[in-house]
MITORVO-718700 format. One line per field, with one value per atom (N, C-alpha, C): atom name; residue in one letter; x, z negated, y negated. Coordinates in Angstrom, 1 decimal, padded with zeros to 4 digits. Example, Ala and Ser with C-alpha at 12.3 -4.5 7.8 and 13.67 -1.06 7.14 Angstrom:
# MITORVO-718700
at <- (N | CA | C | N | CA | C) $
aa <- (A | A | A | S | S | S) $
c1 <- (013.2 | 012.3 | 013.2 | 012.8 | 013.7 | 012.9) $
c3 <- (-007.8 | -007.8 | -007.8 | -007.1 | -007.1 | -007.9) $
c2 <- (005.7 | 004.5 | 003.3 | 002.2 | 001.1 | 000.0) $
***
This chain:
# MITORVO-718700
at <- (N | CA | C | N | CA | C | N | CA | C | N | CA | C | N | CA | C | N | CA | C | N | CA | C | N | CA | C | N | CA | C | N | CA | C | N | CA | C | N | CA | C | N | CA | C | N | CA | C | N | CA | C | N | CA | C | N | CA | C | N | CA | C | N | CA | C | N | CA | C | N | CA | C | N | CA | C | N | CA | C | N | CA | C | N | CA | C | N | CA | C | N | CA | C | N | CA | C | N | CA | C | N | CA | C | N | CA | C | N | CA | C | N | CA | C | N | CA | C | N | CA | C | N | CA | C | N | CA | C | N | CA | C | N | CA | C | N | CA | C | N | CA | C | N | CA | C | N | CA | C | N | CA | C | N | CA | C | N | CA | C | N | CA | C | N | CA | C | N | CA | C | N | CA | C | N | CA | C | N | CA | C | N | CA | C | N | CA | C | N | CA | C | N | CA | C | N | CA | C | N | CA | C | N | CA | C | N | CA | C | N | CA | C | N | CA | C | N | CA | C | N | CA | C | N | CA | C | N | CA | C | N | CA | C | N | CA | C | N | CA | C | N | CA | C | N | CA | C | N | CA | C | N | CA | C | N | CA | C | N | CA | C | N | CA | C | N | CA | C | N | CA | C | N | CA | C | N | CA | C | N | CA | C | N | CA | C | N | CA | C | N | CA | C | N | CA | C | N | CA | C | N | CA | C | N | CA | C | N | CA | C | N | CA | C | N | CA | C | N | CA | C | N | CA | C | N | CA | C) $
aa <- (M | M | M | L | L | L | G | G | G | P | P | P | D | D | D | L | L | L | P | P | P | P | P | P | P | P | P | N | N | N | E | E | E | P | P | P | F | F | F | K | K | K | T | T | T | E | E | E | A | A | A | F | F | F | E | E | E | T | T | T | R | R | R | W | W | W | P | P | P | T | T | T | G | G | G | A | A | A | T | T | T | K | K | K | C | C | C | E | E | E | L | L | L | I | I | I | D | D | D | G | G | G | A | A | A | L | L | L | I | I | I | F | F | F | S | S | S | G | G | G | G | G | G | F | F | F | D | D | D | D | D | D | R | R | R | D | D | D | V | V | V | E | E | E | T | T | T | A | A | A | S | S | S | R | R | R | A | A | A | Y | Y | Y | P | P | P | G | G | G | R | R | R | R | R | R | V | V | V | Q | Q | Q | L | L | L | G | G | G | P | P | P | D | D | D | N | N | N | G | G | G | V | V | V | E | E | E | V | V | V | Y | Y | Y | P | P | P | G | G | G | G | G | G | S | S | S | T | T | T | W | W | W | T | T | T | I | I | I | W | W | W | D | D | D | Q | Q | Q | W | W | W | G | G | G | G | G | G | V | V | V | E | E | E | A | A | A | A | A | A | R | R | R | A | A | A | A | A | A | M | M | M | N | N | N | S | S | S) $
c1 <- (-035.9 | -035.9 | -036.4 | -035.7 | -036.6 | -037.2 | -037.1 | -037.4 | -037.7 | -038.5 | -038.1 | -037.1 | -037.1 | -036.1 | -035.7 | -034.7 | -034.5 | -035.1 | -035.7 | -036.5 | -035.5 | -035.5 | -034.9 | -034.3 | -032.6 | -032.2 | -033.3 | -034.3 | -035.1 | -036.7 | -036.5 | -037.9 | -037.8 | -038.2 | -038.2 | -038.4 | -037.6 | -038.1 | -039.2 | -039.8 | -040.7 | -040.5 | -041.8 | -041.4 | -040.9 | -041.4 | -041.0 | -039.2 | -039.2 | -037.9 | -036.7 | -037.3 | -036.7 | -036.3 | -037.5 | -037.6 | -036.8 | -036.3 | -036.3 | -034.4 | -033.9 | -032.3 | -031.9 | -030.6 | -029.4 | -028.8 | -028.3 | -028.8 | -029.2 | -030.3 | -031.4 | -032.8 | -032.4 | -033.3 | -032.1 | -031.3 | -030.8 | -031.1 | -031.5 | -032.2 | -030.7 | -029.6 | -029.0 | -027.3 | -026.4 | -025.3 | -024.0 | -023.1 | -022.2 | -020.8 | -019.5 | -018.5 | -017.8 | -017.7 | -017.0 | -016.0 | -014.6 | -013.3 | -012.8 | -013.5 | -013.1 | -013.7 | -014.4 | -015.7 | -016.8 | -017.8 | -018.6 | -020.3 | -020.8 | -022.7 | -023.5 | -024.2 | -025.2 | -026.2 | -027.3 | -028.4 | -029.7 | -030.2 | -031.8 | -032.2 | -032.8 | -033.0 | -032.9 | -031.9 | -030.3 | -030.5 | -030.1 | -030.1 | -028.9 | -028.9 | -027.4 | -027.4 | -028.5 | -028.7 | -028.2 | -028.2 | -027.7 | -026.5 | -025.8 | -024.6 | -023.9 | -024.2 | -023.5 | -023.5 | -024.8 | -024.4 | -023.9 | -023.7 | -022.5 | -020.8 | -020.9 | -019.7 | -019.6 | -020.3 | -019.7 | -019.5 | -020.1 | -020.1 | -018.4 | -018.2 | -016.7 | -015.4 | -015.5 | -014.5 | -013.6 | -013.0 | -011.7 | -011.5 | -012.7 | -013.4 | -014.4 | -014.1 | -014.9 | -016.2 | -017.8 | -018.7 | -019.3 | -020.1 | -020.9 | -021.8 | -022.6 | -024.1 | -024.2 | -024.1 | -024.2 | -024.9 | -025.1 | -026.4 | -027.4 | -027.5 | -028.9 | -029.1 | -028.6 | -029.3 | -028.7 | -027.8 | -027.7 | -026.3 | -025.9 | -024.7 | -023.5 | -022.2 | -021.2 | -019.6 | -018.9 | -018.1 | -016.9 | -015.6 | -014.4 | -012.9 | -012.2 | -011.2 | -010.9 | -010.3 | -009.7 | -008.8 | -009.2 | -007.9 | -007.8 | -009.1 | -009.7 | -009.4 | -009.8 | -010.6 | -011.5 | -011.2 | -011.9 | -013.3 | -013.9 | -015.4 | -015.9 | -017.2 | -017.7 | -018.0 | -018.4 | -019.0 | -017.7 | -016.9 | -015.7 | -015.7 | -016.1 | -015.8 | -017.3 | -018.4 | -019.3 | -019.2 | -017.3 | -017.5 | -017.5 | -017.8 | -018.4 | -019.5 | -019.8 | -021.0 | -021.9 | -021.5 | -022.6 | -023.3 | -021.6 | -022.3 | -023.5 | -022.9 | -024.0 | -024.8 | -025.3 | -027.0 | -027.4 | -026.6 | -027.9 | -028.3 | -026.9 | -028.0 | -028.9 | -029.0 | -029.9 | -031.2 | -031.2 | -032.2 | -033.1 | -032.0 | -032.7 | -033.5) $
c3 <- (-051.4 | -050.2 | -051.0 | -051.1 | -051.4 | -050.8 | -049.6 | -047.9 | -047.3 | -045.8 | -044.3 | -043.9 | -043.0 | -042.4 | -041.4 | -040.7 | -040.0 | -038.6 | -038.1 | -036.7 | -035.7 | -034.7 | -033.5 | -033.1 | -032.8 | -032.1 | -030.8 | -030.2 | -029.1 | -029.9 | -031.4 | -031.3 | -032.7 | -033.1 | -034.2 | -035.2 | -036.7 | -038.2 | -038.1 | -039.8 | -040.2 | -041.6 | -041.7 | -043.3 | -044.2 | -044.8 | -045.3 | -045.3 | -044.2 | -043.7 | -044.5 | -044.2 | -044.0 | -046.0 | -045.9 | -048.3 | -048.6 | -047.9 | -048.4 | -048.5 | -047.2 | -046.3 | -046.6 | -047.2 | -046.9 | -045.6 | -045.8 | -046.9 | -046.8 | -046.5 | -046.4 | -047.7 | -048.3 | -049.4 | -051.0 | -050.4 | -052.1 | -052.5 | -053.9 | -054.6 | -055.1 | -055.2 | -056.1 | -055.5 | -054.9 | -054.5 | -055.8 | -056.3 | -056.7 | -056.4 | -057.1 | -056.6 | -058.2 | -058.5 | -059.9 | -060.1 | -060.4 | -060.0 | -059.0 | -057.6 | -057.0 | -055.6 | -056.4 | -055.6 | -055.4 | -054.1 | -053.7 | -054.7 | -055.3 | -055.6 | -055.9 | -054.5 | -054.1 | -055.0 | -055.6 | -056.2 | -055.6 | -055.9 | -055.1 | -054.9 | -055.1 | -054.9 | -053.4 | -053.1 | -052.0 | -052.5 | -050.7 | -051.3 | -050.5 | -049.8 | -049.4 | -047.7 | -047.7 | -045.9 | -045.6 | -047.2 | -046.9 | -047.3 | -048.0 | -048.5 | -046.8 | -046.0 | -044.8 | -044.2 | -044.0 | -043.0 | -043.6 | -045.0 | -045.7 | -045.4 | -045.2 | -045.0 | -043.0 | -042.7 | -041.0 | -041.4 | -042.3 | -041.9 | -042.8 | -044.0 | -044.0 | -044.2 | -043.1 | -042.6 | -043.8 | -044.2 | -044.4 | -046.6 | -046.8 | -048.1 | -048.9 | -049.5 | -050.4 | -051.1 | -050.3 | -050.5 | -051.4 | -052.2 | -052.5 | -053.6 | -054.0 | -054.6 | -056.1 | -056.7 | -057.7 | -058.8 | -060.3 | -061.1 | -061.1 | -060.6 | -060.8 | -059.1 | -058.1 | -056.8 | -056.3 | -056.8 | -055.7 | -054.6 | -053.9 | -053.3 | -053.9 | -054.1 | -054.6 | -053.4 | -053.6 | -051.6 | -052.5 | -053.2 | -053.2 | -052.6 | -053.0 | -051.7 | -051.8 | -050.5 | -049.9 | -051.0 | -051.2 | -052.0 | -053.6 | -053.9 | -055.7 | -055.6 | -057.3 | -057.9 | -058.8 | -058.9 | -060.0 | -060.1 | -060.8 | -060.7 | -061.9 | -061.6 | -062.1 | -063.4 | -063.8 | -064.6 | -065.3 | -065.4 | -066.1 | -067.3 | -067.8 | -069.4 | -070.2 | -069.2 | -070.1 | -069.6 | -069.3 | -068.9 | -067.8 | -066.8 | -065.2 | -064.7 | -063.5 | -062.8 | -063.7 | -063.5 | -064.2 | -064.9 | -066.3 | -067.9 | -068.1 | -066.9 | -066.8 | -066.5 | -065.2 | -064.8 | -065.5 | -066.3 | -068.0 | -068.5 | -069.0 | -070.2 | -069.5 | -068.3 | -067.6 | -067.2 | -067.3 | -067.0 | -068.5 | -069.7 | -070.7 | -071.8) $
c2 <- (011.9 | 010.6 | 009.4 | 007.5 | 007.2 | 006.4 | 006.2 | 005.4 | 006.0 | 005.4 | 005.8 | 005.8 | 006.4 | 006.7 | 005.4 | 004.8 | 004.0 | 004.0 | 003.3 | 003.0 | 003.1 | 004.5 | 004.5 | 003.3 | 003.4 | 001.8 | 001.1 | 001.8 | 001.3 | 000.3 | 000.5 | 000.2 | -000.8 | -002.0 | -002.8 | -001.7 | -003.0 | -002.5 | -002.7 | -001.8 | -002.2 | -002.8 | -003.0 | -003.8 | -002.7 | -001.8 | -000.7 | -000.6 | -000.2 | 000.5 | -001.1 | -002.4 | -003.4 | -003.8 | -003.5 | -003.8 | -002.5 | -001.4 | -000.1 | 000.9 | 000.2 | 000.4 | -000.3 | 000.2 | -000.9 | -000.9 | -002.8 | -003.6 | -004.3 | -004.2 | -005.2 | -004.9 | -003.8 | -003.0 | -003.8 | -004.1 | -004.7 | -006.1 | -005.5 | -006.3 | -007.7 | -007.3 | -007.6 | -007.5 | -008.0 | -007.6 | -008.2 | -007.8 | -007.8 | -007.5 | -008.3 | -007.9 | -007.7 | -006.3 | -005.6 | -005.2 | -005.7 | -005.5 | -005.1 | -005.4 | -005.7 | -004.4 | -003.9 | -002.7 | -004.0 | -003.2 | -003.6 | -003.1 | -003.8 | -003.0 | -003.6 | -002.7 | -003.1 | -002.8 | -003.4 | -002.4 | -002.7 | -001.6 | -001.3 | 000.7 | 000.6 | 002.6 | 003.1 | 003.4 | 004.1 | 005.5 | 006.4 | 007.5 | 007.7 | 009.1 | 009.4 | 009.2 | 008.9 | 008.0 | 006.7 | 005.7 | 004.6 | 004.6 | 005.1 | 005.4 | 005.9 | 007.2 | 007.5 | 006.4 | 004.4 | 003.8 | 002.8 | 003.2 | 001.8 | 002.0 | 004.1 | 004.2 | 003.7 | 003.7 | 003.3 | 002.1 | 001.2 | -000.4 | -000.8 | 000.1 | 000.0 | 000.7 | 001.2 | 002.8 | 002.4 | 003.7 | 003.3 | 003.2 | 002.6 | 002.9 | 003.6 | 004.5 | 005.0 | 004.2 | 004.8 | 005.0 | 005.7 | 005.1 | 006.2 | 005.8 | 006.9 | 006.5 | 006.3 | 005.8 | 005.3 | 005.7 | 006.6 | 007.0 | 006.0 | 004.9 | 003.9 | 003.6 | 005.2 | 004.4 | 003.1 | 002.8 | 001.9 | 002.2 | 001.3 | 001.7 | 000.9 | 001.6 | 001.3 | 001.5 | 000.7 | 000.3 | 000.2 | 001.2 | 001.1 | 001.0 | 000.7 | 000.9 | 002.6 | 002.7 | 003.9 | 004.2 | 005.6 | 006.5 | 006.0 | 004.8 | 004.9 | 006.0 | 006.4 | 007.3 | 006.9 | 005.6 | 004.8 | 004.3 | 004.4 | 003.5 | 002.6 | 001.9 | 001.1 | 002.1 | 002.7 | 004.3 | 004.8 | 004.6 | 005.3 | 004.9 | 003.6 | 002.9 | 004.4 | 005.3 | 005.4 | 006.4 | 007.5 | 008.4 | 009.4 | 008.4 | 009.0 | 008.3 | 009.1 | 008.8 | 009.6 | 011.4 | 012.1 | 012.2 | 011.2 | 010.8 | 009.5 | 008.5 | 007.4 | 007.8 | 008.8 | 008.6 | 010.1 | 011.1 | 011.7 | 010.6 | 009.6 | 008.5 | 007.5 | 007.2 | 006.9 | 007.6 | 009.0 | 009.7 | 010.2 | 010.3 | 010.3 | 009.5) $
***
């Protein structure tokens, strides 16, 4: 887990949640070949939040812990040129 949980809906945001949770925690947002790429230190909680924000699209956690949003029904990733997400993740961790 890379950051705190979001506060309950009836409580204000704290600085740490603002700085680490998607989308406000994104350090950069890019459009690459039709995919939205949000750079940052995210986790599965952020993927779940982004999935609700982009219904019908494929949202996944990238090998660099960025949130990636692809067209629904697509199977490609921006990491395919490096052998796929798992290959890119292994290369980044070695």
